[in-house]
Steps between C-alpha positions, in 0.01 A plus 500: 500500500572672171518300182760621244482365141772564246391377153800454273543361159621162619390471869248649742658572834268512800591628844317528829597779746405490865380794712863598571579524124708184501490268197352197673465273196564510128447262212480494120278366226563504126344778295237377259258738329286198392411412862156600608416690821369176647828324431697782665264490797561128548877537469514796742282337764699178468824688564349678800361178646830322452667784695227480769391858437137589558364703215285695748821649647566696173343841519697692231660432165717668237585387147772589251468362152689512172221301330189713459280197420552373857417825681122434479551129574686554823274782613212253481703219660594716800149635542359146489755345740538777755217751447741789442568721199873501418699810436642483148842670459480752221489871413360696795607258766735646763841335494736737678703535181481789256486358148722679247395313190392638164194274485412382853215273379763293307699433820444148634375485853745218567790745457344750743409262782853357520653852502256606778615211720870548414490873582329435833720213610838600362473873431551709186668560264490152360530297186265197506558212260207267477570157343162372387349406166663826387804652672428858599729776634319752713639822646389700802689816591568647843167692495311171459415577137473212257701640208486213253703197404539233232342173395654201332444123464512286811733208537240230429340714223837528325557121505144440378538758222819330375325166486185639336672716243763258377482159334767314697562675834353307794307626802743454788486526876616816673822367647828691519778326314845486652661677199397778266654313206276197458557177309132414446206689359293471819780641717577761238143626537525496878830691484373762260174558685628495856846657466365735235223616741761558774691725261178677398398562859848634593497736200145619561564573867814699415332690223193585711727633777688718257190629323308582820791603720376253762842363563417385855171332405429172672483209257212270584385183321174313512337223303547126519800493270703770671717246685632360168656834419621564852670159519711592192583848624371676815369817330227574752492653845177319585290221355136490611264266320192622697514863391186488286285370786659737749440792262135404460444498873674844532275645228194349669583670828530833325157472340272368772 
């Protein structure tokens, strides 16, 4: 089996792919740079044991990380648990996408791995909207070239920023209110953040299409909060929350 690890700012997604390339199991743990290698070893083995997966069955691994401090930690964790050296997604690793970016080293591997999976599974051109800690817009043209995109605050990050940067605004749950015009502060925040994000996403998709000429691009969403936007307005052709893990496996197969 192949172990795929996607280290994000909030969560670490872990997937296990069988010999046929099928995602057999996936789970998450919270991201914490203060955890030691030993703590991550214990957590990982506990998750595997709970899923009745023998660690000896894992003979390959790949890691994508947006937190450099954890690259070394997880390299050691995987070596200790499974006796394999993981492939780390970065500059020089084959992805199947040509990167058209002014400073490729600045490009987060999380944006690439999801685009790799989306292009393989749904075809290019595409506009991929990833609703994570940040919301990112990622564009792949018909030649499978990553040509750039945009980054803004995520849904939860926006609510947390309002609470942290103001004296009286509360931290509210991410629930869609029935009306845009709210009669309470909590629902007003929910309205502004959720309905405002829907408007932002609609505008960005339209503008990206006009700027790039990719008028027939598939619109794909990923990330755990994508359903909140889709339930307000179905802006996406596909929603696939496992794109990051699928992309990691695809990159692994290209580099072994």
